[in-house]
C-alpha positions in Angstrom: 248.3 95.5 12.8 247.5 98.2 10.4 249.6 101.6 9.8 247.5 104.0 9.3 249.7 106.5 7.2 248.1 109.3 5.5 248.9 111.5 2.8 249.1 114.9 5.4 252.7 114.9 5.9 255.8 112.8 3.7 255.0 108.4 5.0 258.9 107.9 5.6 258.5 110.3 8.7 255.1 108.5 9.7 257.2 105.1 9.4 260.0 106.4 11.2 257.4 107.5 14.0 255.4 104.3 14.2 259.0 102.1 14.3 260.0 104.3 17.4 256.7 103.7 19.0 257.4 99.8 18.5 260.7 100.4 20.2 259.7 102.6 23.1 256.4 100.3 23.8 258.5 97.2 23.9 257.3 95.5 20.4 261.1 95.9 19.9 263.4 94.8 22.4 267.2 96.5 22.6 269.2 94.4 20.4 266.4 92.6 18.6 266.2 92.0 14.5 264.0 94.2 12.9 262.1 92.5 9.8 263.5 92.8 6.7 262.8 96.1 4.1 260.9 94.1 2.0 258.9 92.7 5.3 258.1 96.0 6.8 257.8 97.5 3.3 254.4 94.8 3.0 252.9 95.4 6.3 253.2 99.1 6.0 251.9 98.6 2.1 254.4 100.9 1.1 257.4 100.9 -1.4 260.2 99.3 0.0 262.2 102.3 -1.3 260.0 104.7 1.2 260.8 102.0 3.7 264.6 101.8 3.1 265.0 105.5 3.4 263.3 105.4 6.9 265.2 103.1 8.4 268.5 104.5 7.0 267.4 107.7 9.1 266.2 105.2 12.1 270.1 104.2 11.1 271.4 108.3 11.3 270.1 108.5 14.5 271.6 105.4 16.0 268.3 104.2 17.2 268.8 101.4 14.8 272.1 99.7 13.6 272.9 97.4 10.5 275.4 94.3 10.6 276.6 93.7 7.5 275.0 90.6 5.8 272.8 90.5 9.2 270.3 92.6 9.0 269.2 96.0 11.0 268.8 95.9 14.7 267.7 98.0 17.7 270.1 99.7 19.6 271.2 98.4 22.8 271.6 102.0 24.4 268.4 102.0 26.5 269.3 105.3 27.9 269.0 106.2 24.4 265.3 104.2 24.1 264.7 105.9 27.7 265.4 109.4 26.4 263.5 108.9 23.0 260.5 108.1 25.3 260.9 111.1 27.5 261.1 113.6 24.5 257.9 112.2 23.2 256.1 112.2 26.1 256.8 115.4 26.8 255.9 116.4 23.4 252.3 114.8 24.0 251.8 116.6 27.1 253.0 120.0 25.5 250.5 119.1 22.6 247.5 118.3 25.1 248.1 121.5 27.2 248.2 123.7 24.3 244.8 121.7 23.0 243.4 122.6 26.8 244.5 125.9 26.3 242.7 126.5 23.1 239.2 124.9 25.0 239.8 127.7 27.5 241.1 126.2 30.7 243.7 127.3 32.4 247.1 125.3 33.4 245.5 124.9 37.0 242.0 124.1 35.8 243.8 121.2 33.3 245.3 119.6 36.2 242.4 119.7 38.7 240.4 117.9 35.7 242.9 115.5 35.3 243.3 115.0 38.8 239.4 114.3 39.0 239.2 112.3 35.9 241.9 109.8 37.3 239.9 109.6 40.6 237.4 108.6 38.5 239.0 105.6 36.5 238.9 103.8 40.2 
């Protein structure tokens, strides 16, 4: 699957976001070994140094950890993963509400429209 990296923001930040999404969506399970820096860089079509920088930042946050000579692994702290998932979801909801407000919708109107939309999906 393509990584769809763009030039509007730093690439290493976008890589961090992709890997975070892969973790919270379950592509990588807690405790699972990540592919090598070289393999991830090739998959993302980026320089290995850029991938290394992104992974180092994920290590700094604790979402990923290194085992000497064995590679990098996803944290086994499921609470950390759940907290990240909730934080990212809240961020997306806030963006959505802000965009709806820009369209002229009040929060109550947005909720009504969302409810109607969800009922229509059944």
